[in-house]
C-alpha positions in Angstrom: 0.0 0.0 0.0 1.5 3.3 -1.1 2.6 5.5 1.8 2.1 2.9 4.5 4.7 2.6 7.2 7.2 -0.2 6.7 5.9 -2.3 9.6 2.3 -1.9 8.5 3.2 -2.8 4.9 5.1 -5.9 6.0 2.2 -7.1 8.2 -0.3 -6.4 5.4 1.8 -8.4 2.8 2.3 -11.2 5.3 -1.3 -11.4 6.3 -2.7 -11.4 2.8 -0.2 -14.0 1.5 -0.8 -16.3 4.4 -4.6 -16.0 3.8 -4.1 -16.7 0.1 -1.9 -19.7 0.9 -4.6 -21.1 3.3 -7.3 -20.7 0.7 -5.2 -22.5 -1.9 -4.5 -25.2 0.6 -8.3 -25.5 1.2 -8.7 -26.9 -2.3 -9.0 -30.5 -1.4 -7.6 -32.8 -4.1 -9.8 -35.8 -3.2 -13.0 -33.8 -3.1 -12.3 -32.0 -6.3 -11.4 -35.2 -8.0 -14.5 -36.9 -6.6 -16.7 -34.3 -8.3 -15.3 -35.5 -11.7 -16.0 -39.1 -10.7 -19.7 -38.7 -10.2 -19.8 -36.7 -7.0 -17.7 -39.1 -4.8 -17.0 -37.8 -1.3 -14.1 -39.8 0.1 -15.0 -38.7 3.6 -18.0 -41.0 3.5 -15.9 -44.2 2.9 -13.1 -46.0 4.6 -11.3 -44.0 7.3 -13.4 -40.9 6.5 -10.2 -39.0 5.7 -10.0 -36.8 2.6 -6.4 -37.7 1.9 -4.7 -39.8 -0.8 -4.3 -42.9 1.2 -8.1 -43.3 1.8 -8.7 -42.4 -1.9 -6.2 -45.1 -3.0 -7.7 -47.8 -0.8 -11.3 -47.1 -1.9 -11.1 -45.9 -5.5 -7.8 -47.1 -7.0 -4.5 -45.6 -8.2 -5.9 -43.5 -11.0 -8.2 -41.6 -8.7 -5.4 -41.3 -6.1 -3.0 -40.0 -8.7 -5.1 -36.9 -9.3 -5.6 -36.4 -5.6 -1.9 -36.4 -4.9 -1.1 -34.2 -7.9 -3.5 -31.5 -6.7 -2.5 -31.8 -3.1 1.2 -31.5 -3.9 0.7 -28.6 -6.3 -1.3 -26.6 -3.8 1.6 -26.8 -1.4 4.3 -26.1 -4.0 2.5 -23.1 -5.6 2.1 -20.7 -2.7 5.5 -21.4 -1.2 7.2 -21.0 -4.6 5.1 -18.1 -6.1 3.7 -15.9 -3.4 6.9 -14.8 -1.5 8.3 -13.0 -4.6 4.9 -11.9 -6.0 4.0 -8.2 -5.8 0.3 -8.0 -5.0 -1.6 -5.1 -6.6 -1.5 -2.1 -4.3 0.8 -3.7 -1.8 4.1 -4.6 -3.5 7.1 -6.2 -1.8 8.1 -4.9 1.6 11.9 -4.8 1.9 11.7 -5.4 5.7 9.9 -8.8 5.3 12.1 -11.8 5.1 11.3 -13.8 2.0 12.6 -17.1 3.6 10.3 -16.7 6.6 7.4 -15.6 4.3 7.9 -18.7 2.2 7.8 -20.9 5.3 4.7 -19.2 6.6 2.9 -19.5 3.2 3.8 -23.2 3.1 2.6 -23.8 6.6 -0.7 -22.0 5.8 -1.2 -24.3 2.8 -0.7 -27.4 4.9 -3.2 -26.1 7.5 -5.7 -25.3 4.8 -5.4 -28.9 3.6 -6.2 -30.3 7.1 -8.9 -27.8 7.8 -10.3 -26.6 4.4 -12.6 -23.6 4.4 -14.3 -24.8 1.2 -15.2 -28.3 2.6 -16.4 -27.7 6.1 -13.0 -27.8 7.7 -12.7 -31.5 7.3 -9.7 -32.4 5.1 -6.7 -34.7 4.9 -3.7 -35.0 7.2 -1.3 -32.7 5.3 1.4 -35.1 4.1 1.1 -34.6 0.3 0.8 -30.8 0.7 3.8 -30.8 2.9 5.8 -32.6 0.2 4.7 -29.9 -2.3 6.0 -27.2 0.1 9.4 -29.0 0.5 9.6 -29.2 -3.2 9.4 -25.4 -3.3 11.6 -24.7 -0.3 14.3 -27.4 -0.4 13.9 -30.1 -3.1 16.9 -32.1 -1.9 15.0 -32.8 1.4 12.7 -35.0 -0.5 15.5 -37.6 -0.9 15.8 -38.4 2.8 12.1 -37.8 3.4 10.9 -40.2 0.7 13.6 -42.7 1.5 12.5 -42.9 5.1 8.9 -43.2 4.0 9.6 -46.1 1.6 11.8 -47.9 4.1 9.4 -47.6 7.0 6.5 -48.7 4.8 8.2 -51.9 3.5 9.4 -52.8 7.0 6.1 -52.1 8.8 3.3 -52.0 6.2 1.8 -49.0 8.0 1.3 -45.9 5.8 0.6 -43.7 8.9 3.9 -44.7 10.6 5.8 -44.2 7.3 4.4 -40.7 7.0 5.1 -39.7 10.6 8.7 -41.1 10.3 9.3 -39.3 7.0 8.0 -36.0 8.4 10.3 -36.3 11.5 13.3 -37.1 9.2 13.1 -33.6 7.6 14.3 -31.6 10.6 16.7 -34.4 11.5 18.3 -34.2 8.0 18.6 -30.4 8.3 20.5 -30.7 11.6 22.7 -33.5 10.4 23.7 -31.6 7.2 24.3 -28.3 9.1 21.5 -26.7 7.1 19.5 -25.9 10.2 22.0 -23.3 11.3 22.2 -21.7 7.9 18.5 -21.7 7.2 16.6 -21.1 10.4 13.3 -20.4 8.6 13.5 -23.8 6.8 14.4 -25.6 10.0 11.6 -24.0 12.0 9.1 -24.9 9.2 10.3 -28.5 9.1 10.2 -28.9 12.9 6.8 -27.4 13.4 5.3 -29.3 10.4 6.8 -32.6 11.5 5.1 -32.2 14.9 1.9 -31.1 13.1 2.0 -34.3 11.1 2.4 -36.4 14.3 -0.7 -34.5 15.6 -2.8 -35.2 12.4 -1.8 -38.9 12.5 -2.6 -39.3 16.3 -5.6 -41.6 15.5 -3.3 -43.8 13.4 -0.8 -44.0 16.2 -3.5 -44.9 18.7 -4.8 -47.7 16.4 -1.2 -49.0 15.9 -0.8 -49.1 19.6 -4.1 -51.0 19.9 -3.2 -53.3 17.1 -6.2 -52.3 15.0 -4.5 -50.1 12.3 -4.8 -51.4 8.7 -1.6 -52.7 7.4 -0.5 -53.1 3.7 1.1 -56.6 3.9 1.8 -56.9 0.2 4.5 -54.2 0.4 6.3 -55.7 3.5 9.6 -57.4 3.1 9.5 -59.2 6.4 6.3 -60.9 7.6 5.9 -62.3 11.1 4.3 -65.6 11.6 0.6 -65.6 12.3 
């Protein structure tokens, strides 16, 4: 906004871009895809979650592919585009850190996925959208994150455990490579989002503890005797 004080301009830019990121994150991939498949609502089947895993289990890989594509894209786009985008009438405030803004936009997109405004605040668990944000902020992080996800899945058969483990590996990788000290905004984002993924998967963790969580046995390398 022309003539606005620096602090006011920074807060205005920050607030609007966080809001836009949340609204983009609220575009649920599973529910949008479901409308092209005859009005399917994945929240009414299986686990009731509007994420890719529930979509895959109930409607197959083609349906799930579009779900993942949309959910990853809506995390990547705001974190990649909005920090450097001059909004009409607002511009870019020199006092606002682009790194911290990118992290804030990414976090808002993940929150939007979990609690989407457009779909009654009932969405997914944030994993695919988080992958999209990491793709924008630090693509190399996807190597350890996806490696941990695959390894945990083939050892345990639990998608939820694989997702939680993968999310926790992101801040760990930043610390081990020394990147955490050089990129505090990225580290803060990875740490907070990893804990957020643990929170969104709390029901999965409870079911694993109770022995009632669904397991994908066909991907497991080692099978215990029944």
